[in-house]
N, C-alpha and C positions, 0 to 999 in steps of 0.2 A: 402496541402501540412498537409499529418498526426502526430500528434503532441504530444508526451505528455512529458511533466517537472513533474517533481520533486521538492519538494526544502522540508526543515526542518526538516532536517539530525545533524547532530551537534556529539557536546563531553557531556557526562552526567554523572552523576555521580551515583552509585546503586542506587537504591531506586526511580529514578528522572522519570522524562513524558519530554513524549516529542513527535511530536504531526506534519508529515506528510501530504503533501497535492501535487494533482495533480490536473495537469487542462490540456487538453487534448480541440485541434483542429481539424481540420482539414474531422470531422469526426459525424456521427448522437452521441451524445455523451452518451444520455438516454439509446438508446438500447441497449448498449455495457453492459454484464457482468466485474467491475472491480476489479482487484483485485490488492493485494498488493506479491511480494516473496524478498525474500531474498538472501543472498549467503555471506558465513561467506568466512576466510581461510584454502583453501583445499580443502572447501565441495562443494555441488552439491545446484546448488536453487533451494530453498525450501515455495511450498505455504503456505501463511501468515492465509493471510483472504483473501477473497471474496465476494460484493453483488451481487444482480443478479440490470436487467435493465429492461425497456421493460413496460410493464402495469400494473401498482397492486404497493404492498409495497413491495418495499426493502427485499429482507432475506438473511443476516452477514449468514456466512460461517467460520470457523477459526478452524485453527490447534490448537491439545492437547496443545500443548507446548503452545500455547498465550490462549488460552481462562482465561475471570474473566481478562486477563490485559488488553487487546488490545482492541479498537472497532474502527470498517471500518461504516464510512458511505458516502453515497454524497450527493452534491448538483448541477441534473441540467439545472438549473437557472444559475446556473457560472460556470455548462463545471468542477466540480470539484468534486476529489478523495479523501477522509479523514483517515490514519488512524494515530489515537488518543492511546497511549501506554504509561503504565502507569507501575508500580513497571516496571520498569528496569531492565537486572541481564547483566553479562557482558557478557551471554551466550546470548542476543539477539542485539551484536552488529556484524554487519556486511550493508554489502550495502542493502540497499533496494530497487528495481524496480516495480517502478506502467507498468499495466499489463489492456489491453482493448481488448476483446474478442466479436468477433462475429460474428456466422458464422464462413461461410471460414478468417473471415479477423480475425489477432492478432497482435497486438501492445505494443511495449516497450517505456519505460523511458529507459534517458539515466541512470538512481540512481546517490542512494543520503547515504553517507556515516555517519551510526551511527555507535557509538561508545561509549561503556559505561562502564564507568571504573574513578578511582580514583587516 
């Protein structure tokens, strides 16, 4: 049974930091591109960051809105992907989803709420 479980969300003040984690099971984690998406109320889900899978060095990509503030990384030994979020602003408030994709396989986590507010 495939599962993606996110953790680490919560309430943080503007300028603060959070680290999200996503643990995968039921699939060959290392093969998959791992991505983080977010969806704010009334808005479409958007891609925040992704990190490649497979052999060789992992490559990361970021949405322009988070470049320089967010870092995505992975630890294949423990089947986890992470999103380190720094310098958070209220516009980062959203439900954050973990996604795993390889070939025709596309899996989602249940999401974790991140709220940036004073």
